[in-house]
Every structure is written in C-alpha cells, then in structure tokens.
N, C-alpha and C positions, 0 to 999 in steps of 0.2 A: 158661697162658691168662690174659689180662688180666681184671681185676676190672671188672664192670659196676656202676657206682655210680648209685643213685637219690638225688636230693635232693628232699625234700618241703618245700615252703614252706607253713607252716601259718598259722593265724589268730591266733596269740598276738602277743607283742611282737617285732617284726622290726627289727633294727638294719640300716639300709641299707648301710653300709660293709661290715659282715661278710657279709651275704647276697650282695652284688654281687661281692665278692672271692672268695667261696667257690665260686660256680658256675663249672664248667668246660665247655668246648665239647662234650665227649662225655658229659656227665651226662644221665641220664634224669630230666627235671624234672617233678615232679607238684605241682600247686597244690591245697591243701586249703582249701576255704571261702575266708575273707578273704585267704588267701595269693595268690589269683588277682588281687585288686585291686592288691596290691603289684607283681606281675609286670607287669600292664598299665600301671601307673604308669611302670615303667622299660622299657617296650616289649620285654619278654621273653616269647616265646611258649612255654608249657609243652608237653610231650608229652601230658599228660593233666591234666584238672581234675576233682576229685571233691568232693562234699559236699552239704549241704543249703543252703549259702550264706545261712544265716540271719543271719550277722554281716557280710555284704557289704551295701553300700548298696542301698536298695530299687530294684528294676528293673535292677540291675547285670548279673545273669547273662543276662537276655534281650537287653540291648544288646550284651553281649560276644559272645554266640553269633552275633548278626547280623553283627557286625564281623569275627569270626574263625571262619568256618565250618570251617576246616581243623583247629581244635583239638578234640580229643575231650573232651566234657564228660559226666560221669555225675552227674546230679542226683538227690538222695534226699530223701524226706520227712523233716522234722525229728524225727518220732516213729519213730526207728529204734533198733536195739539197740546200735549201735557208733558210736564217735566218728568224725568226719571223718578224724582222724589215723590211726586204725587202718585205715580203709577205704583210705586212700592207701598205707599201708605194705604191706597185702596186695596192692594193685594192683601195687606194685613187684615183689613176689615173682612175680606172674603174668607179668611181663615178663622174668623170668629174672635179676633183679638179685641180686648176692651181697652187696651192702652198701647200707644205706639210712640216710642222714643226715637228721636232722629239724631244720629251722630255723623259728623262730617257734612252737616248742612249749612255751616257758616264758613267764612273765609273772605277772600279779597273781593269776590263778586257780590256786590250789594243787591243786584237783581235776584241772585240765587237766595240770599238771606230773606228778602221779601217774599220770594216764592215759598220758602220754608214756613214763614209766618202764615201765609195764606193756606198752606197745607194744614197747619194746626187748626185754623178756623174751619176748614173743610171737615176735619176729623170731628170737631166739636158739633158741627151740623149733623153728623151721623151718630151722635151720642157717645163718642169715643174721646177719652183724654189722652194726653201725651205731652212730651217735652222736646224742645230743641236743646241739646246739651253740647257745650264745649268747655275747655278748662276755665274760662272766666264767666260763663253765663249759663243759666238754666231758665228757659223761656217756656211759658205755658199760657193757655187761653182759658177764660172762665166766663160762664154765663149765669153763675150763681155764687152765693157766699162761700168763702173758704178761709182756712186758717193756715198759719205758718209758724213752725217752731224755731226758736232762735238757735237751738242746738243742732238743727239739721238743715238750716238754710244754706244756700249755695253762695257763699261770699258774704260781703258786708252790707250791700245796698239792695233795696227793694224799690222798683219803679213800676208805676201803673200807667197805662195808656188806654184811652177809649178806642175801641176797634170797631170800625164800621158805622159809627154814629155815637151820639152823646150817651154818657152813662150817668144816671141820676140816683139820688138817694144813697150816696156813698157815706159809710161810716167806717172809720179806721180806728181800731183799738190796739193798744200795746205798742204803738209806733212812737218814734221821737216827734214826728209831726202828725198829730191826730186829726181827724176830720169828723164832723157831725152833719149828716144829711147834706153833703156837698155834691158836686157834680164835676165831671170831666168832659171836655169837648175834644174834638179831633184836631184841635190846634192848641198850642201852648204847652208848657212844661211844668204844670202845677205839682204833679205827683212823682217827679223824678228824684232819685237818690234819697229816699226815705231810709230809716233804719229801725230795726226791731229793738225795743228796749225791755219788754217783758219776756217771760218765759215763752209765751205764745201770743201771737198777734192775730187779730181778726179783721177780715175784709168783708163788709156787708154792703150790698147795693140792691136797688129795687128794679132797675131795668138797664138793658144794654149788655155789652160784652167787654170784658177787661183783658188786656194783654199784660201779663206779669213777667217782669224780667228781674231775676235775682242775679246779682253780678258782683264781681270783685276786680280790682286792678290787676294788670299783668305783673307777675312777680318780678 
C-alpha cells in the first residue's frame, strides 16, 4: 500500500524555494494559520485550512473564504487548548495519512519549535511518522531502529537526543563516532554533531524514543 503523505504549511518561517519544491501533486495539503497566506500567494489550494488565523492579515480569512468556497476551512477561537500545528496534524490523521511533514514550523519562536517537536512525538504515539523540515534541518522522532543513507541525508550532521526519558542499548554503525550498547539521558550532549561515514548508517536501540536532527550550517 502506498504511503499517504500530508504536508502541513504552518505559520512560522517559510522558505519559498523549499516549500514549493517539497510539495507533490498527490500530497494532502493542510494550511495552518498564516500558512494559508503563503499558499494563496503562490496560487496553491490546500485540501484543508485550520487555525485561529490570528497571525494572518486582518480580514484575510473572510476574503479567502469568499474567493475559495471549495476549500474546507476550520476556524477556531484563539483561546483554545492546542496549537494550530497540532490541530493540523490531528486533522491529517483523521484523513488517514500515515506520514505528516511540517513546513513553516520553525523560526524565531522557540516555544513554537518545541511545540512542533511535541507534535512529532504525538504523531508517533498514534503510529504516524513525519518530519519537521526547514532549509537547514530535517527533524524526526523514532521509537525503533532506523537507517540513514549518506547520499540522501539532510546536510552534514546527525544529532540524537533522548526524548521523554533515557534511551538504552544504543548501537551506532557507519558513523564517525560509533557506539556499542550505549545510552542517552535527557541531559548532556553526547550524540550531537555526529557524521555519516559509510554509504549507510544504522541506529539501533532497545528502549526509549530518539529525536533525530539532520542539519547543516546556514549557507
């Protein structure tokens, strides 16, 4: 069965080139808050738009609805319990998506970045994979072994963090800094800025949840 991918365009910093090249014809596209203004600018109609739209230009959502009645819009009061990004991710699950990628989920607001990471963890709780993607980072969450190919990694560096508790029984193969039956705690920087040296690198672990950040420096 083919994977149904949702791409959420959120209201953080959006790199036009990245976002436009990332979107594919068969993606389920969800606009979250100001992400809808980005899609409108580039004449892309989403399958769904959600949010309180408090960061969109004043009057934008009313004008948008009138111009595009075929687009489903779920508007929320800003005094809500969940971020627009989480609402969008859960909407993707409702549509049967097995992967949810988040663009425009990073930027100057570190609380929003942390919220995006928590959203990745929430998706994994529901059995759904996904990525937070920006020009310098591709971030994912894992609760089981995975591999990385050097020719398709996102940048030069690979960093691992224990998420939600210690991670034990870690073995790293194909990296500059290997590890055999090691562990990561929720404090410390042991597995930051590793590099892939073989054609394919393997990350094995026995328990816990790993946050993976593939990164590169700003050009």
